[in-house]
N, CA and C atoms as an extended XYZ file, in Angstrom:
534
Properties=species:S:1:pos:R:3:atomname:S:1:resname:S:1:resid:I:1 pbc="F F F"
N         0.854       -1.172        0.000 N   MET     1
C         0.000        0.000        0.000 CA  MET     1
C         0.895        1.228        0.000 C   MET     1
N         0.564        2.155       -0.846 N   ARG     2
C         1.347        3.383       -0.910 CA  ARG     2
C         1.025        4.274        0.266 C   ARG     2
N         1.933        5.175        0.576 N   SER     3
C         1.768        6.004        1.762 CA  SER     3
C         0.654        7.032        1.615 C   SER     3
N         0.257        7.356        0.401 N   ARG     4
C        -0.782        8.376        0.216 CA  ARG     4
C        -2.174        7.773        0.096 C   ARG     4
N        -2.321        6.531        0.236 N   GLU     5
C        -3.626        5.904        0.165 CA  GLU     5
C        -4.088        5.539        1.565 C   GLU     5
N        -5.332        5.692        1.795 N   LYS     6
C        -5.910        5.301        3.075 CA  LYS     6
C        -6.845        4.135        2.812 C   LYS     6
N        -6.777        3.174        3.637 N   LYS     7
C        -7.628        2.008        3.448 CA  LYS     7
C        -8.693        2.008        4.537 C   LYS     7
N        -9.923        1.995        4.135 N   ARG     8
C       -11.033        1.946        5.081 CA  ARG     8
C       -11.871        0.737        4.729 C   ARG     8
N       -12.410        0.057        5.727 N   PRO     9
C       -13.173       -1.146        5.410 CA  PRO     9
C       -14.466       -0.853        4.648 C   PRO     9
N       -15.033        0.338        4.791 N   ASP    10
C       -16.306        0.638        4.145 CA  ASP    10
C       -16.151        1.388        2.831 C   ASP    10
N       -14.921        1.681        2.413 N   ARG    11
C       -14.707        2.434        1.182 CA  ARG    11
C       -13.583        1.806        0.374 C   ARG    11
N       -13.574        2.158       -0.905 N   HIS    12
C       -12.477        1.729       -1.766 CA  HIS    12
C       -11.240        2.525       -1.421 C   HIS    12
N       -10.097        2.059       -1.858 N   CYS    13
C        -8.860        2.813       -1.665 CA  CYS    13
C        -8.918        4.042       -2.546 C   CYS    13
N        -8.750        5.165       -1.968 N   LEU    14
C        -8.772        6.407       -2.726 CA  LEU    14
C        -7.378        6.995       -2.749 C   LEU    14
N        -6.801        7.192       -3.934 N   PRO    15
C        -5.488        7.834       -3.973 CA  PRO    15
C        -5.619        9.273       -3.514 C   PRO    15
N        -4.647        9.768       -2.886 N   TRP    16
C        -4.701       11.087       -2.291 CA  TRP    16
C        -3.839       12.060       -3.065 C   TRP    16
N        -3.842       11.984       -4.369 N   SER    17
C        -3.032       12.895       -5.167 CA  SER    17
C        -3.932       13.919       -5.832 C   SER    17
N        -3.392       15.066       -6.134 N   ALA    18
C        -4.168       16.145       -6.744 CA  ALA    18
C        -4.593       15.796       -8.158 C   ALA    18
N        -3.772       15.071       -8.879 N   ALA    19
C        -4.092       14.762      -10.268 CA  ALA    19
C        -5.208       13.734      -10.367 C   ALA    19
N        -5.202       12.755       -9.529 N   GLY    20
C        -6.172       11.687       -9.662 CA  GLY    20
C        -7.409       11.843       -8.809 C   GLY    20
N        -7.439       12.787       -7.891 N   ALA    21
C        -8.551       12.918       -6.961 CA  ALA    21
C        -9.853       13.269       -7.672 C   ALA    21
N        -9.815       14.207       -8.611 N   ALA    22
C       -11.020       14.627       -9.299 CA  ALA    22
C       -11.557       13.536      -10.210 C   ALA    22
N       -10.673       12.796      -10.845 N   ALA    23
C       -11.107       11.774      -11.786 CA  ALA    23
C       -11.658       10.552      -11.075 C   ALA    23
N       -11.214       10.281       -9.866 N   GLN    24
C       -11.594        9.057       -9.194 CA  GLN    24
C       -12.616        9.269       -8.068 C   GLN    24
N       -13.260       10.405       -8.030 N   ARG    25
C       -14.264       10.646       -6.986 CA  ARG    25
C       -15.455        9.736       -7.177 C   ARG    25
N       -16.027        9.366       -6.082 N   LEU    26
C       -17.256        8.593       -6.141 CA  LEU    26
C       -18.409        9.506       -6.516 C   LEU    26
N       -19.445        8.973       -7.130 N   PRO    27
C       -20.590        9.830       -7.480 CA  PRO    27
C       -21.183       10.465       -6.222 C   PRO    27
N       -21.534       11.735       -6.345 N   GLN    28
C       -22.119       12.480       -5.238 CA  GLN    28
C       -23.638       12.354       -5.298 C   GLN    28
N       -24.243       12.127       -4.164 N   LEU    29
C       -25.698       12.089       -4.085 CA  LEU    29
C       -26.181       13.444       -3.610 C   LEU    29
N       -27.192       13.959       -4.265 N   GLU    30
C       -27.773       15.224       -3.838 CA  GLU    30
C       -28.987       14.930       -2.981 C   GLU    30
N       -28.959       15.431       -1.781 N   LEU    31
C       -30.086       15.250       -0.871 CA  LEU    31
C       -30.936       16.509       -0.908 C   LEU    31
N       -32.216       16.329       -1.118 N   GLN    32
C       -33.120       17.465       -1.164 CA  GLN    32
C       -34.115       17.349       -0.023 C   GLN    32
N       -34.387       18.489        0.608 N   ALA    33
C       -35.374       18.506        1.685 CA  ALA    33
C       -36.768       18.374        1.093 C   ALA    33
N       -37.592       17.608        1.724 N   HIS    34
C       -38.975       17.425        1.284 CA  HIS    34
C       -39.884       18.001        2.357 C   HIS    34
N       -40.315       19.238        2.151 N   VAL    35
C       -41.180       19.894        3.129 CA  VAL    35
C       -42.505       19.163        3.250 C   VAL    35
N       -42.942       18.542        2.155 N   GLU    36
C       -44.210       17.830        2.201 CA  GLU    36
C       -44.186       16.747        3.278 C   GLU    36
N       -43.013       16.138        3.480 N   ASP    37
C       -42.902       15.080        4.474 CA  ASP    37
C       -42.979       15.616        5.900 C   ASP    37
N       -42.811       16.927        6.084 N   LEU    38
C       -42.807       17.512        7.421 CA  LEU    38
C       -44.182       18.004        7.853 C   LEU    38
N       -45.172       17.959        6.988 N   GLU    39
C       -46.479       18.536        7.297 CA  GLU    39
C       -47.110       18.017        8.580 C   GLU    39
N       -47.023       16.723        8.921 N   PRO    40
C       -47.638       16.303       10.170 CA  PRO    40
C       -46.979       16.926       11.402 C   PRO    40
N       -45.751       17.374       11.253 N   ARG    41
C       -45.078       18.016       12.382 CA  ARG    41
C       -45.533       19.462       12.480 C   ARG    41
N       -45.287       20.059       13.615 N   LEU    42
C       -45.626       21.463       13.793 CA  LEU    42
C       -44.422       22.320       13.446 C   LEU    42
N       -44.596       23.231       12.505 N   LEU    43
C       -43.531       24.159       12.200 CA  LEU    43
C       -43.516       25.244       13.274 C   LEU    43
N       -42.334       25.713       13.621 N   LEU    44
C       -42.216       26.702       14.677 CA  LEU    44
C       -42.940       27.984       14.289 C   LEU    44
N       -43.477       28.661       15.290 N   SER    45
C       -44.175       29.911       15.025 CA  SER    45
C       -43.879       30.905       16.129 C   SER    45
N       -44.006       32.170       15.775 N   ASN    46
C       -43.871       33.275       16.715 CA  ASN    46
C       -44.750       34.391       16.167 C   ASN    46
N       -46.062       34.256       16.363 N   ILE    47
C       -46.994       35.179       15.724 CA  ILE    47
C       -46.867       36.577       16.315 C   ILE    47
N       -47.000       37.564       15.421 N   HIS    48
C       -46.965       38.972       15.834 CA  HIS    48
C       -47.624       39.811       14.744 C   HIS    48
N       -48.199       40.946       15.161 N   PHE    49
C       -48.818       41.855       14.207 CA  PHE    49
C       -47.714       42.624       13.488 C   PHE    49
N       -47.800       42.703       12.166 N   VAL    50
C       -46.861       43.521       11.399 CA  VAL    50
C       -47.562       44.707       10.739 C   VAL    50
N       -48.853       44.602       10.544 N   GLU    51
C       -49.658       45.716       10.031 CA  GLU    51
C       -50.952       45.766       10.815 C   GLU    51
N       -51.223       46.926       11.378 N   GLY    52
C       -52.472       47.101       12.114 CA  GLY    52
C       -52.465       46.382       13.428 C   GLY    52
N       -53.586       45.934       13.874 N   PRO    53
C       -54.856       45.989       13.160 CA  PRO    53
C       -55.435       47.403       13.102 C   PRO    53
N       -56.190       47.619       12.049 N   THR    54
C       -56.880       48.882       11.839 CA  THR    54
C       -58.364       48.641       12.084 C   THR    54
N       -58.980       49.533       12.851 N   VAL    55
C       -60.391       49.399       13.195 CA  VAL    55
C       -61.161       50.563       12.564 C   VAL    55
N       -62.229       50.229       11.831 N   VAL    56
C       -63.092       51.243       11.223 CA  VAL    56
C       -64.513       50.999       11.709 C   VAL    56
N       -65.084       51.994       12.386 N   VAL    57
C       -66.475       51.918       12.848 CA  VAL    57
C       -67.314       52.738       11.879 C   VAL    57
N       -68.264       52.079       11.224 N   ASP    58
C       -69.149       52.736       10.272 CA  ASP    58
C       -70.560       52.711       10.850 C   ASP    58
N       -70.953       53.815       11.514 N   GLN    59
C       -72.266       53.895       12.157 CA  GLN    59
C       -73.390       53.790       11.131 C   GLN    59
N       -73.198       54.401        9.953 N   ALA    60
C       -74.260       54.390        8.937 CA  ALA    60
C       -74.527       52.967        8.445 C   ALA    60
N       -73.464       52.200        8.231 N   ALA    61
C       -73.629       50.822        7.750 CA  ALA    61
C       -73.883       49.849        8.892 C   ALA    61
N       -73.601       50.288       10.118 N   GLY    62
C       -73.791       49.423       11.276 CA  GLY    62
C       -72.773       48.295       11.335 C   GLY    62
N       -71.487       48.628       11.046 N   THR    63
C       -70.444       47.615       11.062 CA  THR    63
C       -69.177       48.120       11.740 C   THR    63
N       -68.404       47.184       12.257 N   VAL    64
C       -67.042       47.439       12.713 CA  VAL    64
C       -66.161       46.520       11.880 C   VAL    64
N       -65.200       47.097       11.149 N   THR    65
C       -64.310       46.327       10.291 CA  THR    65
C       -62.900       46.381       10.857 C   THR    65
N       -62.296       45.211       11.007 N   VAL    66
C       -60.933       45.102       11.528 CA  VAL    66
C       -60.081       44.443       10.452 C   VAL    66
N       -58.964       45.089       10.078 N   THR    67
C       -58.046       44.527        9.089 CA  THR    67
C       -56.636       44.544        9.652 C   THR    67
N       -55.803       43.628        9.178 N   GLY    68
C       -54.419       43.595        9.625 CA  GLY    68
C       -53.653       42.457        9.010 C   GLY    68
N       -52.405       42.335        9.453 N   LYS    69
C       -51.525       41.280        8.953 CA  LYS    69
C       -50.723       40.725       10.119 C   LYS    69
N       -50.664       39.394       10.181 N   ILE    70
C       -49.910       38.694       11.218 CA  ILE    70
C       -48.800       37.911       10.533 C   ILE    70
N       -47.588       37.978       11.085 N   ALA    71
C       -46.455       37.232       10.536 CA  ALA    71
C       -45.969       36.221       11.568 C   ALA    71
N       -45.041       35.376       11.140 N   GLY    72
C       -44.470       34.373       12.029 CA  GLY    72
C       -45.407       33.219       12.308 C   GLY    72
N       -46.278       32.922       11.341 N   VAL    73
C       -47.301       31.905       11.533 CA  VAL    73
C       -46.748       30.540       11.133 C   VAL    73
N       -46.936       29.552       11.984 N   GLY    74
C       -46.545       28.179       11.666 CA  GLY    74
C       -47.559       27.542       10.738 C   GLY    74
N       -47.670       26.220       10.773 N   ASN    75
C       -48.580       25.561        9.836 CA  ASN    75
C       -49.950       25.257       10.420 C   ASN    75
N       -50.227       25.689       11.646 N   GLN    76
C       -51.557       25.524       12.210 CA  GLN    76
C       -52.422       26.719       11.834 C   GLN    76
N       -53.746       26.535       11.786 N   PRO    77
C       -54.622       27.682       11.514 CA  PRO    77
C       -54.572       28.706       12.654 C   PRO    77
N       -54.889       29.941       12.323 N   VAL    78
C       -54.918       31.037       13.293 CA  VAL    78
C       -56.373       31.441       13.488 C   VAL    78
N       -56.794       31.492       14.748 N   GLN    79
C       -58.148       31.974       15.061 CA  GLN    79
C       -58.040       33.430       15.500 C   GLN    79
N       -58.811       34.283       14.852 N   ILE    80
C       -58.813       35.701       15.191 CA  ILE    80
C       -60.199       36.044       15.711 C   ILE    80
N       -60.225       36.560       16.934 N   THR    81
C       -61.478       36.927       17.592 CA  THR    81
C       -61.539       38.443       17.729 C   THR    81
N       -62.622       39.020       17.256 N   THR    82
C       -62.858       40.456       17.399 CA  THR    82
C       -63.982       40.644       18.405 C   THR    82
N       -63.702       41.425       19.446 N   THR    83
C       -64.683       41.696       20.491 CA  THR    83
C       -65.006       43.185       20.480 C   THR    83
N       -66.285       43.507       20.304 N   VAL    84
C       -66.750       44.899       20.266 CA  VAL    84
C       -67.592       45.140       21.512 C   VAL    84
N       -67.221       46.162       22.275 N   GLN    85
C       -67.989       46.524       23.471 CA  GLN    85
C       -68.522       47.940       23.319 C   GLN    85
N       -69.687       48.159       23.905 N   GLY    86
C       -70.280       49.481       23.820 CA  GLY    86
C       -71.518       49.593       24.679 C   GLY    86
N       -72.204       50.717       24.497 N   THR    87
C       -73.453       50.958       25.215 CA  THR    87
C       -74.517       51.400       24.209 C   THR    87
N       -75.767       51.221       24.590 N   ALA    88
C       -76.887       51.646       23.753 CA  ALA    88
C       -78.101       51.862       24.644 C   ALA    88
N       -79.015       52.678       24.168 N   ASP    89
C       -80.297       52.864       24.840 CA  ASP    89
C       -81.285       51.891       24.213 C   ASP    89
N       -81.932       51.083       25.057 N   ILE    90
C       -82.891       50.106       24.562 CA  ILE    90
C       -84.227       50.328       25.258 C   ILE    90
N       -85.274       50.439       24.434 N   SER    91
C       -86.636       50.516       24.956 CA  SER    91
C       -87.341       49.224       24.562 C   SER    91
N       -88.107       48.659       25.505 N   CYS    92
C       -88.794       47.396       25.253 CA  CYS    92
C       -90.310       47.607       25.343 C   CYS    92
N       -91.074       46.864       24.544 N   GLN    93
C       -92.527       46.948       24.586 CA  GLN    93
C       -93.106       45.542       24.602 C   GLN    93
N       -94.061       45.348       25.508 N   ASN    94
C       -94.768       44.083       25.577 CA  ASN    94
C       -95.828       44.098       24.477 C   ASN    94
N       -95.747       43.189       23.511 N   PRO    95
C       -96.718       43.214       22.412 CA  PRO    95
C       -98.125       42.810       22.849 C   PRO    95
N       -98.287       42.264       24.052 N   GLY    96
C       -99.607       41.847       24.530 CA  GLY    96
C      -100.462       43.012       24.987 C   GLY    96
N       -99.871       44.183       25.208 N   GLN    97
C      -100.651       45.335       25.633 CA  GLN    97
C      -101.455       45.864       24.452 C   GLN    97
N      -102.708       46.205       24.708 N   GLY    98
C      -103.566       46.711       23.637 CA  GLY    98
C      -103.248       48.153       23.312 C   GLY    98
N      -103.814       48.618       22.210 N   GLY    99
C      -103.646       50.014       21.828 CA  GLY    99
C      -102.409       50.223       20.984 C   GLY    99
N      -102.097       51.512       20.831 N   ALA   100
C      -100.951       51.890       19.996 CA  ALA   100
C       -99.647       51.471       20.671 C   ALA   100
N       -98.604       51.214       19.882 N   PRO   101
C       -97.320       50.835       20.486 CA  PRO   101
C       -96.821       51.927       21.422 C   PRO   101
N       -96.385       51.516       22.563 N   HIS   102
C       -95.862       52.454       23.549 CA  HIS   102
C       -94.563       51.875       24.090 C   HIS   102
N       -93.513       52.630       23.926 N   PHE   103
C       -92.219       52.201       24.437 CA  PHE   103
C       -91.919       52.970       25.709 C   PHE   103
N       -91.724       52.265       26.820 N   PRO   104
C       -91.322       52.965       28.031 CA  PRO   104
C       -89.965       53.622       27.827 C   PRO   104
N       -89.609       54.562       28.671 N   PRO   105
C       -88.314       55.227       28.516 CA  PRO   105
C       -87.190       54.187       28.465 C   PRO   105
N       -86.228       54.474       27.588 N   GLY   106
C       -85.122       53.539       27.372 CA  GLY   106
C       -84.182       53.459       28.556 C   GLY   106
N       -83.531       52.355       28.617 N   GLN   107
C       -82.500       52.177       29.629 CA  GLN   107
C       -81.175       51.983       28.903 C   GLN   107
N       -80.133       52.579       29.470 N   GLN   108
C       -78.839       52.392       28.852 CA  GLN   108
C       -78.271       51.055       29.312 C   GLN   108
N       -77.786       50.300       28.371 N   THR   109
C       -77.261       48.984       28.697 CA  THR   109
C       -75.955       48.749       27.959 C   THR   109
N       -75.123       47.912       28.529 N   SER   110
C       -73.847       47.552       27.896 CA  SER   110
C       -74.044       46.302       27.051 C   SER   110
N       -73.242       46.196       26.009 N   PHE   111
C       -73.300       45.001       25.171 CA  PHE   111
C       -71.891       44.604       24.752 C   PHE   111
N       -71.743       43.334       24.434 N   THR   112
C       -70.486       42.789       23.909 CA  THR   112
C       -70.840       41.883       22.741 C   THR   112
N       -70.253       42.174       21.582 N   LEU   113
C       -70.442       41.352       20.390 CA  LEU   113
C       -69.092       40.735       20.015 C   LEU   113
N       -69.104       39.465       19.666 N   THR   114
C       -67.863       38.753       19.366 CA  THR   114
C       -68.000       38.013       18.047 C   THR   114
N       -66.938       38.052       17.253 N   ASP   115
C       -66.892       37.288       16.004 CA  ASP   115
C       -65.525       36.607       15.926 C   ASP   115
N       -65.520       35.287       15.715 N   THR   116
C       -64.276       34.526       15.591 CA  THR   116
C       -64.221       33.882       14.224 C   THR   116
N       -63.078       34.050       13.555 N   GLN   117
C       -62.870       33.442       12.245 CA  GLN   117
C       -61.515       32.745       12.221 C   GLN   117
N       -61.406       31.718       11.387 N   THR   118
C       -60.168       30.955       11.275 CA  THR   118
C       -59.517       31.255        9.937 C   THR   118
N       -58.192       31.489        9.982 N   PHE   119
C       -57.431       31.817        8.778 CA  PHE   119
C       -56.246       30.865        8.648 C   PHE   119
N       -55.838       30.599        7.395 N   ARG   120
C       -54.650       29.797        7.117 CA  ARG   120
C       -53.558       30.722        6.597 C   ARG   120
N       -52.343       30.336        6.826 N   ARG   121
C       -51.209       31.160        6.403 CA  ARG   121
C       -51.001       31.084        4.902 C   ARG   121
N       -50.332       32.106        4.349 N   ASP   122
C       -49.930       32.044        2.949 CA  ASP   122
C       -48.564       31.367        2.867 C   ASP   122
N       -47.966       31.316        1.671 N   GLU   123
C       -46.697       30.616        1.504 CA  GLU   123
C       -45.538       31.286        2.239 C   GLU   123
N       -45.704       32.527        2.666 N   ASN   124
C       -44.651       33.240        3.386 CA  ASN   124
C       -44.845       33.215        4.902 C   ASN   124
N       -45.827       32.469        5.396 N   GLY   125
C       -46.064       32.391        6.832 CA  GLY   125
C       -46.811       33.588        7.380 C   GLY   125
N       -47.607       34.260        6.549 N   ASN   126
C       -48.371       35.442        6.964 CA  ASN   126
C       -49.866       35.167        6.871 C   ASN   126
N       -50.617       35.908        7.653 N   VAL   127
C       -52.074       35.889        7.572 CA  VAL   127
C       -52.539       37.326        7.390 C   VAL   127
N       -53.226       37.583        6.289 N   VAL   128
C       -53.847       38.890        6.055 CA  VAL   128
C       -55.336       38.693        6.315 C   VAL   128
N       -55.895       39.504        7.217 N   PHE   129
C       -57.282       39.271        7.607 CA  PHE   129
C       -58.115       40.539        7.521 C   PHE   129
N       -59.403       40.322        7.331 N   SER   130
C       -60.407       41.380        7.367 CA  SER   130
C       -61.668       40.754        7.966 C   SER   130
N       -62.103       41.317        9.068 N   ILE   131
C       -63.282       40.801        9.765 CA  ILE   131
C       -64.295       41.933        9.890 C   ILE   131
N       -65.526       41.656        9.510 N   VAL   132
C       -66.607       42.637        9.628 CA  VAL   132
C       -67.592       42.128       10.678 C   VAL   132
N       -67.763       42.914       11.739 N   VAL   133
C       -68.710       42.575       12.807 CA  VAL   133
C       -69.938       43.452       12.628 C   VAL   133
N       -71.101       42.852       12.359 N   PRO   134
C       -72.311       43.667       12.212 CA  PRO   134
C       -72.795       44.184       13.569 C   PRO   134
N       -73.150       45.451       13.574 N   ILE   135
C       -73.697       46.081       14.786 CA  ILE   135
C       -75.148       46.423       14.467 C   ILE   135
N       -76.016       45.445       14.677 N   ASP   136
C       -77.422       45.701       14.383 CA  ASP   136
C       -78.242       45.636       15.669 C   ASP   136
N       -79.458       46.150       15.590 N   GLU   137
C       -80.308       46.255       16.781 CA  GLU   137
C       -80.599       44.899       17.407 C   GLU   137
N       -80.880       43.905       16.589 N   ASP   138
C       -81.198       42.579       17.140 CA  ASP   138
C       -80.005       41.992       17.892 C   ASP   138
N       -78.809       42.148       17.315 N   ALA   139
C       -77.613       41.606       17.974 CA  ALA   139
C       -77.356       42.313       19.302 C   ALA   139
N       -77.546       43.614       19.348 N   ILE   140
C       -77.330       44.363       20.591 CA  ILE   140
C       -78.375       43.980       21.628 C   ILE   140
N       -79.639       43.900       21.218 N   ALA   141
C       -80.702       43.534       22.160 CA  ALA   141
C       -80.486       42.118       22.695 C   ALA   141
N       -80.095       41.189       21.826 N   ASP   142
C       -79.846       39.815       22.272 CA  ASP   142
C       -78.635       39.744       23.189 C   ASP   142
N       -77.563       40.459       22.834 N   ALA   143
C       -76.327       40.408       23.622 CA  ALA   143
C       -76.494       41.066       24.989 C   ALA   143
N       -77.293       42.112       25.058 N   SER   144
C       -77.435       42.830       26.324 CA  SER   144
C       -78.464       42.189       27.246 C   SER   144
N       -79.432       41.489       26.672 N   GLY   145
C       -80.491       40.906       27.493 CA  GLY   145
C       -81.342       41.964       28.181 C   GLY   145
N       -81.488       43.130       27.561 N   ALA   146
C       -82.203       44.246       28.188 CA  ALA   146
C       -83.704       44.001       28.293 C   ALA   146
N       -84.301       43.361       27.301 N   CYS   147
C       -85.737       43.102       27.351 CA  CYS   147
C       -85.981       41.805       28.135 C   CYS   147
N       -86.964       41.816       29.011 N   PRO   148
C       -87.190       40.645       29.858 CA  PRO   148
C       -87.713       39.420       29.110 C   PRO   148
N       -88.258       39.627       27.918 N   ASN   149
C       -88.813       38.516       27.154 CA  ASN   149
C       -88.366       38.673       25.703 C   ASN   149
N       -87.831       37.620       25.067 N   PRO   150
C       -87.372       37.761       23.682 CA  PRO   150
C       -88.499       38.070       22.694 C   PRO   150
N       -89.764       37.861       23.088 N   LYS   151
C       -90.879       38.166       22.189 CA  LYS   151
C       -91.240       39.649       22.209 C   LYS   151
N       -90.729       40.370       23.185 N   TRP   152
C       -91.027       41.794       23.258 CA  TRP   152
C       -90.341       42.516       22.104 C   TRP   152
N       -90.968       43.586       21.665 N   GLN   153
C       -90.365       44.434       20.639 CA  GLN   153
C       -89.348       45.345       21.309 C   GLN   153
N       -88.300       45.642       20.563 N   HIS   154
C       -87.268       46.518       21.126 CA  HIS   154
C       -86.910       47.613       20.122 C   HIS   154
N       -86.446       48.685       20.691 N   GLU   155
C       -85.977       49.809       19.890 CA  GLU   155
C       -84.628       50.228       20.458 C   GLU   155
N       -83.596       50.234       19.607 N   VAL   156
C       -82.233       50.532       20.032 CA  VAL   156
C       -81.831       51.882       19.466 C   VAL   156
N       -81.231       52.716       20.295 N   SER   157
C       -80.764       54.032       19.836 CA  SER   157
C       -79.492       54.402       20.591 C   SER   157
N       -78.855       55.457       20.145 N   ASN   158
C       -77.644       56.001       20.791 CA  ASN   158
C       -76.565       54.931       21.008 C   ASN   158
N       -76.212       54.246       19.952 N   ILE   159
C       -75.168       53.213       20.039 CA  ILE   159
C       -73.806       53.888       20.113 C   ILE   159
N       -73.029       53.516       21.122 N   VAL   160
C       -71.679       54.050       21.298 CA  VAL   160
C       -70.727       52.864       21.445 C   VAL   160
N       -69.733       52.805       20.545 N   ILE   161
C       -68.711       51.759       20.619 CA  ILE   161
C       -67.601       52.279       21.533 C   ILE   161
N       -67.333       51.542       22.615 N   SER   162
C       -66.315       52.008       23.565 CA  SER   162
C       -64.963       51.332       23.371 C   SER   162
N       -64.940       50.087       22.888 N   SER   163
C       -63.657       49.428       22.663 CA  SER   163
C       -63.801       48.291       21.655 C   SER   163
N       -62.689       48.037       20.966 N   VAL   164
C       -62.593       46.909       20.034 CA  VAL   164
C       -61.285       46.205       20.349 C   VAL   164
N       -61.363       44.905       20.610 N   THR   165
C       -60.188       44.115       20.938 CA  THR   165
C       -60.037       43.012       19.896 C   THR   165
N       -58.798       42.809       19.432 N   VAL   166
C       -58.490       41.758       18.468 CA  VAL   166
C       -57.528       40.784       19.139 C   VAL   166
N       -57.900       39.507       19.161 N   THR   167
C       -57.062       38.473       19.759 CA  THR   167
C       -56.801       37.395       18.721 C   THR   167
N       -55.515       37.101       18.479 N   ALA   168
C       -55.130       36.048       17.545 CA  ALA   168
C       -54.539       34.894       18.342 C   ALA   168
N       -54.978       33.679       18.043 N   THR   169
C       -54.528       32.491       18.764 CA  THR   169
C       -54.080       31.435       17.773 C   THR   169
N       -52.885       30.899       18.026 N   GLN   170
C       -52.384       29.762       17.248 CA  GLN   170
C       -51.702       28.816       18.229 C   GLN   170
N       -52.348       27.682       18.470 N   GLY   171
C       -51.809       26.754       19.465 CA  GLY   171
C       -51.773       27.425       20.829 C   GLY   171
N       -50.583       27.519       21.411 N   LYS   172
C       -50.429       28.165       22.718 CA  LYS   172
C       -50.049       29.633       22.602 C   LYS   172
N       -49.774       30.117       21.382 N   ASP   173
C       -49.410       31.516       21.170 CA  ASP   173
C       -50.671       32.368       21.103 C   ASP   173
N       -50.701       33.440       21.881 N   VAL   174
C       -51.832       34.368       21.897 CA  VAL   174
C       -51.293       35.780       21.861 C   VAL   174
N       -51.809       36.599       20.937 N   ILE   175
C       -51.473       38.016       20.914 CA  ILE   175
C       -52.772       38.809       20.922 C   ILE   175
N       -52.734       39.974       21.550 N   THR   176
C       -53.938       40.797       21.700 CA  THR   176
C       -53.611       42.238       21.329 C   THR   176
N       -54.563       42.883       20.662 N   PHE   177
C       -54.455       44.304       20.340 CA  PHE   177
C       -55.746       44.970       20.756 C   PHE   177
N       -55.800       46.051       21.423 N   PRO   178
C       -54.649       46.766       21.986 CA  PRO   178
C       -54.190       46.152       23.265 C   PRO   178
């Protein structure tokens, strides 16, 4: 055996000279990562807001619209919950009373409306979302429980939105705005 050759039990003798090394190399195998094979595993995530959220209250349309962008999303779906809190004046009328409709003086009551939607990430690990929460009289009356009987007629006025909270949840990661 020449001094420049190394003998290994699992490999052929490879000459260790500059001239012959390139010509006598063993074929190289290219290993490629297969992301498809990793799907059952959980990809790491660190969710955070990168844009917004932006809140638009449209009294005329009776909606609260929340838009934004979340980055650092793994491969699990993201649940985004929008919570709208406010106050309104609600008058209730018992339809069993005879005569013309008469609404007793309204009472101011608090209400909380919640909408939760699930989003999937795009190819860059981001979620762009837009959630519209309707602010209608029936939803406020139902949420506040101001009328003693659901069959009673109600009239809602002076709606004031006091806060909007956006909470994004993915697995154990939770972020909240504001």
